[in-house]
Every structure is written in C-alpha cells, then in structure tokens.
KELODREN-410437 format. One record per residue (C-alpha): x, y, z. Coordinates in pm, 1 decimal, padded with zeros to 6 digits. Layout:
N
((X; Y; Z))
...
This chain:
354
((16561.5; 05406.2; 16035.1))
((16539.4; 05064.8; 15868.3))
((16758.8; 04906.8; 16135.1))
((16532.5; 05008.8; 16421.7))
((16206.3; 04930.2; 16242.9))
((16324.8; 04590.3; 16116.0))
((16438.6; 04493.3; 16465.5))
((16096.7; 04586.5; 16606.6))
((15914.4; 04399.0; 16327.6))
((16118.8; 04089.7; 16406.0))
((16023.8; 04114.2; 16774.6))
((15651.0; 04131.5; 16689.2))
((15680.1; 03837.1; 16449.8))
((15851.3; 03620.3; 16712.5))
((15594.6; 03721.0; 16973.5))
((15302.2; 03626.3; 16747.6))
((15470.5; 03295.5; 16666.5))
((15486.2; 03218.4; 17039.0))
((15118.1; 03307.3; 17082.2))
((15034.3; 03084.6; 16785.4))
((15236.7; 02792.9; 16921.9))
((15065.1; 02827.7; 17260.8))
((14716.9; 02867.0; 17109.2))
((14668.5; 03211.8; 17261.5))
((14469.9; 03496.2; 17109.4))
((14628.4; 03823.7; 17000.7))
((14538.4; 04131.1; 17206.9))
((14582.3; 04357.2; 16906.2))
((14622.6; 04697.8; 17072.4))
((14863.7; 04564.9; 17332.8))
((15087.6; 04409.0; 17066.3))
((15095.7; 04708.9; 16836.1))
((15118.5; 04955.6; 17122.9))
((15441.7; 04789.0; 17233.4))
((15563.6; 04779.5; 16871.9))
((15497.4; 05148.5; 16803.1))
((15663.4; 05251.2; 17128.5))
((15967.3; 05035.6; 17045.1))
((15993.0; 05211.3; 16707.7))
((15973.8; 05556.3; 16870.5))
((16232.8; 05460.6; 17132.1))
((16469.6; 05358.9; 16852.1))
((16411.8; 05620.0; 16583.4))
((16358.7; 05916.5; 16816.7))
((16584.7; 05837.6; 17111.1))
((16833.3; 05577.4; 16981.9))
((16723.6; 05314.2; 17235.3))
((16685.4; 04940.0; 17180.5))
((16381.1; 04824.1; 17375.0))
((16147.5; 04523.2; 17369.8))
((15823.5; 04621.9; 17537.9))
((15644.6; 04303.6; 17424.8))
((15854.1; 04095.1; 17661.7))
((15899.8; 04364.3; 17926.4))
((15556.4; 04504.4; 18002.0))
((15680.4; 04661.5; 18326.2))
((15941.9; 04881.8; 18158.9))
((15942.8; 05235.3; 18299.6))
((15909.6; 05400.1; 17957.1))
((15612.4; 05183.5; 17861.5))
((15436.9; 05247.7; 18190.9))
((15503.5; 05621.9; 18165.3))
((15357.5; 05629.3; 17813.5))
((15050.9; 05433.0; 17923.6))
((15000.1; 05656.7; 18226.5))
((15026.8; 05983.1; 18036.9))
((14808.7; 05848.5; 17755.6))
((14542.4; 05746.0; 18006.4))
((14564.0; 06083.6; 18178.3))
((14511.6; 06261.2; 17847.7))
((14204.4; 06053.2; 17768.3))
((14056.2; 06123.3; 18112.2))
((14086.2; 06500.4; 18068.2))
((13989.6; 06511.2; 17704.1))
((13626.7; 06618.4; 17752.8))
((13721.3; 06905.1; 17981.4))
((14004.5; 07011.1; 17750.8))
((13765.5; 07013.2; 17456.7))
((13516.2; 07220.9; 17655.8))
((13788.5; 07475.0; 17741.2))
((13888.6; 07495.5; 17374.4))
((13533.4; 07603.4; 17293.6))
((13511.6; 07838.5; 17595.6))
((13871.8; 07952.0; 17660.2))
((13749.3; 08237.4; 17881.5))
((13675.4; 07974.3; 18149.4))
((14027.8; 07828.3; 18145.8))
((14150.5; 08025.7; 18455.0))
((13873.1; 07863.8; 18661.8))
((14029.3; 07522.4; 18598.4))
((14394.0; 07620.9; 18641.3))
((14422.6; 07392.5; 18944.7))
((14413.2; 07093.9; 18708.4))
((14757.5; 07185.6; 18573.5))
((14909.8; 07038.3; 18890.2))
((14755.7; 06697.7; 18820.3))
((14846.1; 06720.3; 18454.9))
((15209.3; 06795.5; 18545.9))
((15223.1; 06488.5; 18768.0))
((15114.1; 06274.2; 18471.5))
((15404.4; 06388.5; 18254.0))
((15663.5; 06405.4; 18533.3))
((15800.1; 06056.5; 18467.9))
((15827.9; 06118.1; 18093.7))
((16010.5; 06447.4; 18150.0))
((16252.2; 06270.1; 18382.5))
((16318.2; 05998.2; 18124.9))
((16391.1; 06246.3; 17847.6))
((16612.0; 06456.7; 18073.3))
((16815.7; 06148.6; 18164.4))
((16855.1; 06061.2; 17795.5))
((16977.1; 06414.0; 17722.2))
((17220.6; 06397.1; 18013.6))
((17361.1; 06060.7; 17902.1))
((17390.3; 06178.5; 17542.1))
((17587.2; 06487.1; 17642.5))
((17813.9; 06314.9; 17892.7))
((17891.1; 05985.7; 17720.9))
((18126.2; 06012.3; 17425.3))
((17989.4; 05772.5; 17162.4))
((17974.7; 05741.3; 16788.5))
((17757.4; 05994.3; 16613.1))
((17386.5; 05924.3; 16658.0))
((17129.0; 05956.0; 16383.3))
((16797.2; 06005.5; 16559.4))
((16544.2; 06275.3; 16639.9))
((16693.1; 06356.9; 16978.7))
((17037.5; 06420.6; 16828.9))
((16894.4; 06651.4; 16563.7))
((16734.7; 06858.0; 16837.8))
((17047.7; 06860.0; 17054.2))
((17248.6; 06980.0; 16754.9))
((17018.6; 07283.3; 16745.2))
((17017.8; 07347.2; 17121.0))
((17090.7; 07695.2; 17252.3))
((17044.4; 07877.0; 17580.4))
((16759.6; 08122.0; 17638.8))
((17012.5; 08406.9; 17617.3))
((17148.9; 08283.8; 17282.0))
((16798.3; 08253.3; 17140.9))
((16715.5; 08606.7; 17257.6))
((17039.0; 08743.8; 17108.2))
((16992.6; 08573.2; 16769.4))
((16618.8; 08509.4; 16721.3))
((16666.2; 08472.8; 16345.8))
((16868.0; 08152.8; 16392.5))
((16700.8; 07812.6; 16420.4))
((16756.7; 07719.3; 16783.3))
((16583.8; 07504.2; 17042.4))
((16601.5; 07549.3; 17417.4))
((16621.1; 07253.5; 17654.0))
((16256.4; 07303.9; 17750.9))
((16155.5; 07294.0; 17384.1))
((16358.0; 06976.5; 17326.9))
((16185.6; 06802.8; 17617.8))
((15844.4; 06924.7; 17500.4))
((15905.8; 06798.5; 17147.6))
((16024.9; 06466.5; 17287.8))
((15696.5; 06427.3; 17474.6))
((15504.0; 06523.4; 17160.3))
((15681.6; 06258.1; 16954.2))
((15632.2; 05995.0; 17222.4))
((15260.0; 06058.3; 17263.7))
((15183.1; 06149.3; 16903.2))
((15345.3; 05835.2; 16767.8))
((15239.6; 05586.1; 17032.8))
((14859.6; 05571.2; 17039.5))
((14789.7; 05686.2; 16684.8))
((15004.6; 05426.6; 16505.5))
((14902.9; 05149.3; 16743.5))
((14536.0; 05237.0; 16689.7))
((14579.2; 05235.7; 16310.9))
((14742.2; 04890.5; 16317.4))
((14477.5; 04764.0; 16557.7))
((14197.1; 04853.5; 16318.3))
((14387.1; 04739.3; 16009.1))
((14433.6; 04395.2; 16166.1))
((14070.9; 04385.9; 16277.5))
((13939.8; 04479.0; 15932.0))
((14161.8; 04223.2; 15760.1))
((14040.8; 03952.3; 16000.3))
((13679.1; 04042.3; 15917.5))
((13754.4; 04047.8; 15542.7))
((13965.1; 03735.8; 15471.6))
((13924.4; 03773.9; 15094.8))
((14093.5; 04112.9; 15104.7))
((14354.5; 03984.0; 15347.6))
((14446.9; 03711.0; 15097.3))
((14452.9; 03962.7; 14814.7))
((14693.7; 04173.8; 15018.7))
((14913.2; 03868.7; 15084.8))
((14934.5; 03783.6; 14713.5))
((15002.0; 04148.0; 14621.5))
((15289.5; 04156.5; 14870.1))
((15438.9; 03832.2; 14738.4))
((15401.9; 03951.1; 14377.9))
((15571.1; 04281.3; 14458.1))
((15865.6; 04177.8; 14676.5))
((15842.7; 03800.8; 14726.0))
((16020.8; 03706.9; 15047.0))
((16285.2; 03978.5; 15023.4))
((16362.1; 04175.1; 15337.4))
((16117.3; 04465.8; 15372.8))
((16271.9; 04809.7; 15328.1))
((16139.2; 05162.4; 15299.1))
((16162.9; 05153.7; 14920.8))
((15997.5; 04818.5; 14854.0))
((15708.8; 04833.7; 15105.1))
((15612.4; 05188.7; 15012.5))
((15566.0; 05082.3; 14650.3))
((15300.0; 04812.8; 14717.6))
((14981.8; 04976.6; 14594.2))
((14724.6; 04748.1; 14756.3))
((14902.3; 04774.1; 15091.1))
((14879.3; 05151.8; 15057.7))
((14507.8; 05116.7; 14981.4))
((14447.0; 04898.1; 15287.6))
((14621.7; 05140.4; 15524.0))
((14432.1; 05443.3; 15391.9))
((14103.3; 05253.4; 15406.3))
((14167.4; 05151.5; 15768.8))
((14241.1; 05517.0; 15848.7))
((13917.9; 05613.2; 15674.9))
((13707.8; 05356.6; 15861.6))
((13859.2; 05443.7; 16199.3))
((14063.4; 05766.0; 16200.7))
((14272.7; 05752.1; 16522.2))
((14194.8; 06112.8; 16618.9))
((13826.3; 06201.1; 16633.1))
((13868.0; 06569.6; 16548.8))
((14102.4; 06822.6; 16394.8))
((14090.3; 07163.4; 16562.1))
((14206.6; 07483.6; 16393.3))
((14179.2; 07853.4; 16476.9))
((14026.2; 08074.0; 16208.3))
((14297.4; 08313.2; 16086.4))
((14043.4; 08554.3; 15938.5))
((13668.7; 08611.7; 15931.2))
((13494.9; 08407.3; 15660.9))
((13142.1; 08306.5; 15565.6))
((13119.6; 07944.2; 15449.1))
((12786.0; 07805.3; 15327.3))
((12603.6; 08088.1; 15502.8))
((12780.9; 08039.5; 15837.6))
((12982.0; 08333.4; 15969.9))
((13313.5; 08220.6; 16121.9))
((13481.7; 08506.8; 16310.1))
((13860.3; 08532.2; 16324.8))
((14006.4; 08362.0; 16632.3))
((13725.5; 08107.8; 16668.7))
((13820.6; 07738.9; 16714.5))
((13677.0; 07509.9; 16447.0))
((13655.3; 07135.8; 16515.3))
((13629.2; 06910.4; 16208.2))
((13477.6; 06575.2; 16305.6))
((13693.9; 06327.1; 16114.6))
((13480.4; 06019.7; 16172.7))
((13171.9; 06197.5; 16036.8))
((13360.6; 06320.3; 15729.7))
((13503.7; 05974.3; 15660.0))
((13161.5; 05809.6; 15697.9))
((12982.0; 06057.1; 15471.6))
((12836.9; 05881.0; 15165.5))
((12897.7; 06192.2; 14956.8))
((13270.2; 06148.0; 15018.0))
((13288.4; 05767.0; 15026.0))
((13010.3; 05545.0; 14885.0))
((12924.5; 05248.4; 15109.1))
((13121.0; 05407.9; 15394.5))
((13059.6; 05125.4; 15642.9))
((13232.9; 04866.9; 15423.4))
((13607.7; 04799.7; 15412.2))
((13685.5; 04859.5; 15042.3))
((14057.8; 04926.1; 14983.8))
((13993.3; 04929.8; 14609.1))
((13826.8; 05270.0; 14642.0))
((14181.1; 05414.1; 14647.8))
((14289.3; 05239.7; 14324.1))
((14275.8; 05557.8; 14117.0))
((14334.2; 05923.0; 14195.8))
((13967.2; 06016.7; 14214.4))
((13982.0; 06084.0; 14590.5))
((14146.6; 06421.9; 14662.2))
((14472.8; 06403.5; 14855.7))
((14331.7; 06632.6; 15124.7))
((14042.3; 06393.7; 15192.0))
((14257.8; 06080.9; 15174.3))
((14517.9; 06211.5; 15418.8))
((14277.6; 06391.7; 15651.0))
((14341.4; 06143.2; 15934.0))
((14685.6; 06307.5; 15963.3))
((14546.1; 06658.7; 15960.7))
((14590.6; 06909.3; 15683.2))
((14796.2; 07209.8; 15582.2))
((15112.0; 07330.8; 15760.1))
((14990.8; 07170.5; 16087.1))
((14965.5; 06823.9; 15933.1))
((15122.5; 06548.1; 16145.4))
((15500.6; 06585.0; 16119.2))
((15542.8; 06207.1; 16160.8))
((15304.6; 06099.7; 15882.8))
((15582.6; 05944.6; 15674.2))
((15724.8; 05756.0; 15972.8))
((15378.1; 05634.0; 16077.4))
((15298.2; 05501.3; 15729.0))
((15643.6; 05346.8; 15701.1))
((15633.8; 05159.1; 16031.7))
((15272.4; 05048.4; 15974.3))
((15353.6; 04907.1; 15630.1))
((15675.7; 04742.5; 15745.1))
((15507.0; 04544.0; 16020.7))
((15206.6; 04465.7; 15798.8))
((15434.1; 04311.3; 15535.3))
((15631.9; 04122.6; 15800.7))
((15322.0; 03971.3; 15960.6))
((15091.4; 03915.5; 15662.3))
((15361.0; 03712.8; 15485.9))
((15389.2; 03486.4; 15790.6))
((15041.2; 03477.2; 15948.3))
((14670.7; 03492.3; 15877.4))
((14457.6; 03697.2; 16114.9))
((14133.8; 03515.2; 16187.4))
((13810.3; 03629.2; 16348.7))
((13717.7; 03444.3; 16668.7))
((13413.0; 03465.3; 16899.5))
((13603.1; 03727.9; 17102.4))
((13636.6; 03947.4; 16792.0))
((13356.0; 04208.0; 16788.4))
((13132.0; 04210.6; 16481.4))
((13104.8; 04587.5; 16507.0))
((13310.9; 04843.8; 16693.0))
((13151.2; 05066.2; 16954.0))
((13377.7; 05364.1; 17016.2))
((13442.3; 05507.1; 17359.6))
((13235.8; 05825.4; 17378.9))
((13457.3; 05986.5; 17642.3))
((13777.6; 06017.6; 17443.5))
((13912.2; 06230.9; 17160.3))
((14081.8; 05916.4; 17024.1))
((13886.1; 05639.6; 16849.9))
((13925.6; 05381.8; 17126.8))
((13695.5; 05077.3; 17113.6))
((13483.2; 05016.0; 17422.5))
((13620.2; 04661.9; 17447.5))
((13964.1; 04518.1; 17358.8))
((13998.1; 04358.7; 17016.1))
((14121.3; 04000.1; 17000.4))
((14199.7; 03791.1; 16689.0))
((14377.4; 03463.1; 16627.0))
((14702.8; 03442.5; 16432.7))
((14753.4; 03133.4; 16219.5))
((15093.0; 03054.3; 16067.6))
((15093.4; 03028.0; 15689.6))
((15238.5; 02711.9; 15533.4))
C-alpha cells in the first residue's frame, strides 16, 4: 500500500505548501478528511483520487452525506440499542437511511462492474480480495463451510471500510495536529526524533512504524480524543461485576472518553503527555481501546496507524503547525454525536521549516 499512501501524502504536502504561500489557515478536518478518503479509495478500491483539489467529487460528497446522516441519527440509534423492543416503531426511518447510502452503493456497484468487465493487470486491493471470494447465494448455501462472500456482503463491507476509515482517521489526525500546535515543545521533539530515526529518507511502512516518539504522540492523541465516544458489546453470558448484575444479551456501552480521562488510568489526563507511553506500564488493552477490543477490534487498526504516521512524518519534516487566534484553547465536543466532533472547526497555521 506504500504507493497509494505516499501519493496521498505528497498531495497533502503540496496543498499545505500552497496554503502557506498564500497565507491561508489550515482547516484541519477538511484537509485530513480528504487525505483519509484518498487513502481508502486507493488501498480499498484501487482508485487514484485527489479530493483536496476536487471537493465536488461524487465519492467525497457521498461520504460526507452518509457520514452526516449517521451523525444525525446517532442519538436515536443509541436509544434503540438500549431499548431494542421499540425498534419496530421506528422502522419507517429505514427508508431515509437507505436514501443516505444509495449513492455509495451505486459507486461500489459500478466499481465491481468495471472490475469484472475490464481485463486489466491483477489488482492488489481490498475490493479484489473480496471479489476473489465471491460466490452466489446458492453456492454459499451448498457449501457453507467454505469462505465465501455474496455480492451484497461485498457491497456492505465496502461501505463499512469507507465509513470506518474516513471519519475516524481524519478525526485522529485533526486532534494530533491540534495538540502539536498547542504543545510546540513536543512538536519540536517529534521533529528531531523523526530526523534522528530516518533523516530525510522516503517514509515507508517499516521506517515510520519504528519511530517510538511518533507512536507515543499518536496513542496520546487517541487517548485525549478517542474518535468514537463509546464501544458497545452484547454480554455473552450473565456475570456480576463489582456488584452489578449483567444479564446475558444486554448491551453494554463503555464510554471511551471517560475511561481515557480517568486519573486512575492516566495521571494528569487533561495534559498532552506522549512520554506516558515510553515504557510498557500501560496495558495494551487500555492503550488500544480507541480501536475497540477483543475479536471485534477495528479490522483497519494497522492501516489507520500506518496512514496517520506516514502523513505525520511527511508534514512534520516540512512544516510547523502553529496556534492562531482561530485555534480553540479547549475543545468542546458536539453532544449530539457518537463521534468526538468538535463544536467548531479547528484551524491552525502551517509554517514551512527552513
């Protein structure tokens, strides 16, 4: 995936250079939203896109529309998770929900059609892996022990990858940039750690994933602002935990932001301290909780960390992110979303390094 990710990193770097030359501020979420969607388009669907310079692209607009639709329905969806017996009363909403994903379904179907009908060199992307495992409903029924995917499942997984990788990675990079702008001493430490580790060599999976302080900064940004507010699981069996009876089949919502801001888990939780991850004293489960836990942990965690670190190395070596009057001192999160969206857009200034 290096080819796709490097191309997207280069596009972001050139875009920030243009903003710097023109004296414009960086709308952080907009920039990294376009970047993360470009990466997904390449690694998942084999497409070469540039959403930073083409904000009206159909795929970008479809992703924004479906993401906005999800956020709008989040409160109701959460309510129905707690009281599933009431779900039939709200079945009429499925029509509206279908209209929100209609464009995305159409896009994925057209990609599948083109892939099947255009003889090209072998592709190495997520869509091709799924198409290699495609089978009809009858074939799946006849051989349920085989690992097959129907066309409906392929489309559904395509939507999952598109939505799961778009907002979450963009949100992580938004807060990482914001925290580095508010903590210039740690931003400079990160710059020097990057230079010491790989100099000005081209970033690759192997060299960026080995930079310890970069790893610390990403995990600390995820701790300060986990992209998803909650993790929801269904109790597989009846248990009593700390005197609370949890019956089998009950939905349990773990509030990530509360866990990550608990002083018992992380001293001085409101400060950005990447050094807290220097040793192995923090359990892996707690460190990686922003990606979920157990067999339902985010299947794209490695890709998300990879693309976040690649663009961080690309940009930090070339720019400084600086707080401006438009940069909020503190973040107030939108209370009507299951994602950690700030109430107001985050702007910073990018300054070219000498």
